[in-house]
C-alpha positions in Angstrom: 19.3 -2.0 -21.7 19.0 -0.6 -25.2 22.1 0.3 -27.0 20.8 3.9 -27.6 21.0 4.8 -23.9 23.8 6.8 -22.3 22.8 6.1 -18.7 21.5 2.9 -17.1 19.5 2.6 -13.9 20.7 -0.7 -12.4 17.9 -0.9 -9.9 15.3 -0.9 -12.8 14.2 -4.0 -14.6 14.6 -4.4 -18.4 11.0 -3.4 -19.2 11.4 -0.2 -17.1 14.6 0.8 -18.9 13.1 0.1 -22.3 10.0 2.2 -21.4 12.2 5.0 -20.1 14.3 4.9 -23.3 11.2 5.2 -25.5 10.0 8.2 -23.4 13.5 9.7 -24.0 13.2 9.2 -27.7 9.7 10.6 -27.6 11.0 13.8 -25.9 13.7 14.2 -28.5 11.1 13.7 -31.3 8.9 16.4 -29.8 11.8 18.8 -29.6 12.8 18.0 -33.2 9.3 18.6 -34.4 9.2 22.0 -32.8 12.7 22.9 -34.1 12.1 21.9 -37.7 10.8 25.3 -38.7 13.8 27.0 -37.1 16.0 24.6 -39.2 14.3 25.6 -42.4 14.6 29.3 -41.6 18.3 28.9 -40.8 18.8 27.3 -44.2 17.2 30.2 -45.9 19.3 32.5 -43.8 22.4 30.6 -45.0 21.3 31.0 -48.5 20.8 34.7 -48.1 24.3 35.1 -46.4 26.0 33.0 -49.2 24.3 35.1 -51.9 26.1 38.2 -50.6 29.5 36.5 -50.3 32.2 37.3 -52.8 32.3 33.6 -53.9 28.6 32.5 -53.6 29.0 29.6 -56.1 31.2 27.6 -53.7 28.2 27.4 -51.3 25.8 25.9 -53.8 26.7 22.3 -53.3 27.0 22.5 -49.5 23.6 24.2 -49.3 22.0 21.6 -51.5 23.6 18.9 -49.3 22.2 20.7 -46.3 18.7 20.8 -47.7 18.8 17.1 -48.6 20.1 16.2 -45.1 17.4 18.3 -43.5 14.7 16.6 -45.6 16.1 13.1 -45.0 16.4 13.5 -41.2 12.9 14.9 -41.1 11.5 11.8 -42.8 13.5 9.6 -40.4 12.1 11.5 -37.3 8.6 11.1 -38.7 9.2 7.4 -39.1 10.2 7.2 -35.5 7.3 9.3 -34.4 4.9 6.9 -36.2 6.5 3.9 -34.6 6.2 5.4 -31.2 2.5 6.1 -31.7 1.9 2.6 -32.9 4.0 1.0 -30.2 6.3 -0.6 -32.8 10.1 -1.4 -32.3 12.3 1.6 -32.8 15.7 -0.1 -33.5 15.4 -0.3 -37.3 14.3 3.3 -37.5 17.0 4.4 -35.1 19.7 2.8 -37.4 18.3 4.6 -40.4 18.3 7.9 -38.4 21.9 7.4 -37.5 22.8 7.2 -41.2 20.8 10.4 -41.9 22.4 12.2 -39.0 25.9 11.2 -40.2 25.0 12.8 -43.5 23.5 15.8 -41.7 26.8 16.3 -39.8 28.7 16.2 -43.0 26.4 18.8 -44.6 27.2 21.3 -41.8 30.9 20.7 -42.1 30.7 21.2 -45.9 28.9 24.4 -45.4 31.6 25.9 -43.1 34.7 24.5 -44.8 34.7 27.2 -47.6 35.2 29.8 -44.9 38.5 28.2 -43.9 39.7 27.2 -47.4 39.2 30.7 -48.8 39.5 33.0 -45.7 38.6 36.6 -46.1 36.7 39.2 -44.0 33.1 39.7 -44.8 30.0 40.2 -42.6 28.2 37.2 -44.2 31.1 35.0 -43.2 30.2 35.5 -39.6 26.6 34.7 -40.3 27.5 31.4 -42.0 30.2 30.4 -39.5 28.4 31.5 -36.4 25.1 30.1 -37.6 26.7 26.7 -38.4 28.3 26.4 -34.9 25.1 27.4 -33.2 23.0 25.0 -35.2 25.5 22.1 -34.6 25.5 22.9 -30.9 21.7 22.9 -30.7 21.3 19.7 -32.7 24.0 18.0 -30.6 22.3 19.0 -27.4 18.9 17.9 -28.7 20.0 14.4 -29.7 22.5 13.9 -26.9 20.3 11.3 -25.0 20.5 9.0 -28.0 24.0 7.4 -28.1 24.1 6.1 -31.6 22.5 9.3 -33.0 24.9 11.7 -31.5 27.9 9.6 -32.4 26.8 9.5 -36.0 26.1 13.2 -36.1 29.3 14.3 -34.4 31.2 11.7 -36.4 29.9 13.0 -39.7 30.9 16.6 -38.8 34.3 15.7 -37.4 35.4 13.3 -40.2 34.4 15.8 -42.9 36.1 18.7 -41.0 39.3 16.6 -40.6 39.4 15.8 -44.3 38.6 19.4 -45.2 41.5 20.7 -43.1 43.8 19.1 -45.7 42.8 21.8 -48.1 43.1 24.9 -45.9 46.3 27.0 -45.7 49.0 25.2 -43.7 49.3 27.9 -41.2 45.6 27.8 -40.3 45.3 24.0 -39.7 46.5 24.0 -36.1 44.5 27.1 -34.9 41.3 25.8 -36.6 41.8 22.3 -35.3 42.5 23.6 -31.7 39.6 26.0 -31.8 37.1 23.4 -33.2 38.3 20.9 -30.6 37.7 23.3 -27.7 34.3 24.4 -29.1 33.1 20.8 -29.5 34.4 19.8 -26.1 32.3 22.5 -24.5 29.3 21.6 -26.7 29.6 17.9 -25.7 30.0 18.7 -22.0 26.8 20.6 -22.1 25.1 17.9 -24.3 26.0 15.2 -21.9 24.6 17.2 -18.9 21.4 17.7 -20.9 21.3 14.0 -21.8 21.5 13.0 -18.1 18.7 15.4 -17.2 16.5 14.0 -19.9 17.2 10.4 -18.9 16.3 11.2 -15.3 13.2 13.1 -16.5 12.2 10.0 -18.5 12.9 7.7 -15.6 10.7 9.9 -13.3 7.9 9.8 -15.9 8.0 6.0 -16.0 8.2 5.9 -12.2 5.2 8.2 -11.8 3.3 6.1 -14.4 4.1 2.9 -12.6 3.0 4.4 -9.3 -0.2 5.6 -10.8 -0.9 2.1 -12.3 -0.1 0.4 -8.9 -2.4 2.9 -7.2 -5.2 2.2 -9.7 -4.7 -1.6 -9.2 -4.7 -1.2 -5.4 -7.9 0.9 -5.5 -9.5 -1.7 -7.8 -8.4 -4.5 -5.6 -9.7 -2.7 -2.5 -13.0 -2.0 -4.2 -13.2 -5.7 -5.2 -12.4 -6.9 -1.7 -15.0 -4.6 -0.2 -17.7 -6.5 -2.2 -16.2 -10.0 -2.5 -15.3 -12.8 -0.2 -11.5 -13.2 -0.1 -11.6 -17.1 0.0 -14.1 -17.9 -2.8 -14.2 -14.7 -4.8 -18.1 -14.6 -4.6 -20.0 -11.5 -3.6 -20.1 -11.0 0.2 -23.0 -10.1 2.5 -22.2 -6.4 2.3 -22.5 -6.4 -1.5 -25.8 -8.1 -1.3 -27.3 -5.4 0.9 -25.4 -2.3 -0.2 -24.8 -2.8 -3.9 -28.4 -3.6 -5.0 -27.5 -6.9 -6.6 -31.1 -8.1 -6.7 -32.3 -4.7 -8.1 -30.5 -5.5 -11.4 -32.9 -8.3 -12.1 -34.7 -8.3 -15.4 -37.8 -10.0 -13.9 -40.1 -8.5 -11.3 -40.5 -12.0 -9.8 -37.2 -13.8 -9.0 -36.0 -16.5 -6.5 -33.5 -16.6 -3.7 -31.8 -19.8 -2.5 -30.0 -20.3 0.8 -27.4 -23.0 0.4 -25.8 -24.5 3.6 -23.2 -27.2 3.4 -24.2 -30.1 5.7 -22.0 -31.3 8.5 -19.3 -28.9 7.6 -17.8 -28.8 11.1 -17.4 -32.5 11.0 -15.6 -32.2 7.6 -13.2 -29.7 9.2 -12.6 -31.8 12.3 -12.1 -35.0 10.4 -10.2 -33.8 7.3 -8.7 -30.5 8.4 -9.4 -26.9 7.8 -7.4 -26.8 4.6 -9.8 -29.4 3.2 -12.7 -27.3 4.5 -11.4 -24.3 2.6 -11.0 -26.4 -0.5 -14.6 -27.6 -0.2 -15.8 -24.0 0.2 -13.9 -22.9 -2.9 -15.1 -25.9 -4.9 -18.7 -25.3 -3.9 -18.4 -21.6 -4.8 -16.9 -22.5 -8.2 -19.7 -25.0 -8.9 -22.4 -22.4 -8.1 -20.7 -19.8 -10.2 -20.3 -22.1 -13.2 -23.9 -23.3 -12.8 -25.2 -19.7 -12.9 -23.1 -18.9 -16.0 -24.5 -21.9 -17.8 -28.1 -21.0 -16.8 -30.3 -18.8 -19.0 -29.6 -15.1 -19.4 -30.2 -12.9 -16.4 -28.6 -11.1 -13.6 -27.9 -14.1 -11.5 -25.3 -14.1 -8.7 -23.9 -16.2 -5.9 -23.0 -14.7 -2.5 -21.1 -16.2 0.5 -23.1 -15.1 3.6 -20.5 -16.5 6.0 -19.0 -19.8 7.1 -20.5 -22.6 5.0 -23.6 -20.6 4.1 -24.3 -19.2 0.6 -27.1 -17.3 -1.1 -27.9 -17.8 -4.8 -30.0 -15.1 -6.5 -31.7 -16.5 -9.5 -33.1 -14.0 -12.0 -35.9 -16.5 -12.9 -39.6 -15.8 -12.8 -40.7 -19.4 -13.3 -40.9 -21.2 -10.0 -40.6 -24.7 -11.5 -37.5 -23.8 -13.4 -36.0 -22.2 -10.3 -36.8 -25.4 -8.3 -35.2 -27.5 -11.1 -32.1 -25.4 -10.9 -32.0 -25.8 -7.1 -32.2 -29.6 -7.4 -29.5 -29.7 -10.0 -27.3 -27.5 -7.8 -27.9 -29.8 -4.8 -27.0 -32.9 -6.9 -23.9 -31.3 -8.2 -22.7 -30.2 -4.7 -23.2 -33.8 -3.5 -20.8 -35.0 -6.2 -17.9 -32.6 -5.1 -16.4 -35.3 -3.0 -15.1 -37.0 -6.2 -13.3 -33.8 -7.1 -11.8 -33.4 -3.7 -10.9 -37.1 -3.1 -13.3 -37.5 -0.2 -15.6 -40.4 0.7 -19.1 -40.4 -0.7 -21.6 -38.4 1.4 -18.9 -36.1 2.9 -20.2 -33.1 1.1 -23.9 -32.3 0.6 -26.1 -29.2 0.9 -29.5 -28.3 2.3 -31.2 -25.6 0.1 -34.1 -23.4 0.9 -35.8 -21.4 -1.8 -38.1 -18.4 -1.5 -39.7 -16.1 -4.1 -38.6 -12.5 -4.2 -40.7 -9.7 -5.7 -39.1 -6.5 -6.9 -39.1 -3.8 -4.2 -39.4 -6.4 -1.4 -36.7 -6.1 1.3 -33.9 -8.5 0.7 -33.7 -9.4 4.4 -37.3 -10.5 4.3 -36.7 -12.9 1.4 -33.5 -14.2 3.0 -35.4 -14.9 6.2 -38.0 -17.0 4.4 -35.4 -18.8 2.3 -33.4 -19.4 5.5 -36.5 -20.9 7.2 -37.0 -23.2 4.2 -33.3 -24.3 4.4 -33.7 -25.2 8.1 -36.8 -27.2 7.1 -34.6 -29.1 4.6 -32.1 -29.9 7.4 -34.8 -31.0 9.8 -36.0 -33.5 7.2 -32.7 -35.2 6.8 -30.4 -32.7 4.9 -29.2 -33.0 1.3 -32.5 -31.8 -0.1 -34.3 -28.7 -1.4 -37.3 -27.1 0.3 -39.5 -24.3 -1.1 -41.1 -21.9 1.3 -44.5 -22.9 -0.1 -44.0 -26.7 0.1 
């Protein structure tokens, strides 16, 4: 949990809490940005009120300090805003902000102290005193979710007021101290309630964002599973017929292969279904890698079911397609080495058919399937073209 937080959510992980804290800081930054003009106008109001006071010169230094503090904190907030936008760490900027806010708290105390050191009745006195207390209360409430910031701000105001009370008439020290304590207690109670509300608002924002991300991931996963085989990750039969995979081809004449692993039931019975699954996964991976290494085109591999696969080759040249099929058969016959099986345990019979753009996929599959059965009938572990 970041040191700037007032409230922790024990059930949340560290990343969640860090994200919630950044959202809290972002909310404070937005509020400060909107309140900046009001701060500037209040400073001009203080200047006008001090001008009509009987002793306006005593307010010159406090007003200059207040203007400097206003400018410095504004620059610090802008630095934090930039870091938020860029996703950079906030800790260095927050430490600098705490220093500026301490100076800001001091400037407000310096502004109100002349009213206590030289007490007299004047309408402008109410403007400066009341305006200062209102401004301090608003700023305290605004930065309340940020622990270090509010401690620095209240600390600057309190320390300066405590030192300043040494210069007020003795009879006024206790009433002023008691009054300021009660006012600040009320301000802090409200500020802490506001801080809790903002923390929970930030937590809900992160929760909603996480839920949205999980929903998006679930929808993407659902969409993926609707078109892919869960075991091998290849496209499934539904994707072949409903997603127009062959329609993406760059050639009008292409080729379809039906790949059927030989004696797969025997492999399952002799070496177990886990080994059978591993063989299917290895065969699918080999097909996928072979297509990726082939020339450019909209090639794809599909698991039709069981140990039967289809390979769509976006290749117009029949000889090149046949060469790919032979290389594929040879590579599949070598998978026993990868799986630690005896030679000859894994092989494939492959049937190949030409596909023309606009031709029904089912028709091409049927012809390729017939060629594949012809390969099996002639001893398996071989390639047959529909025209051969």
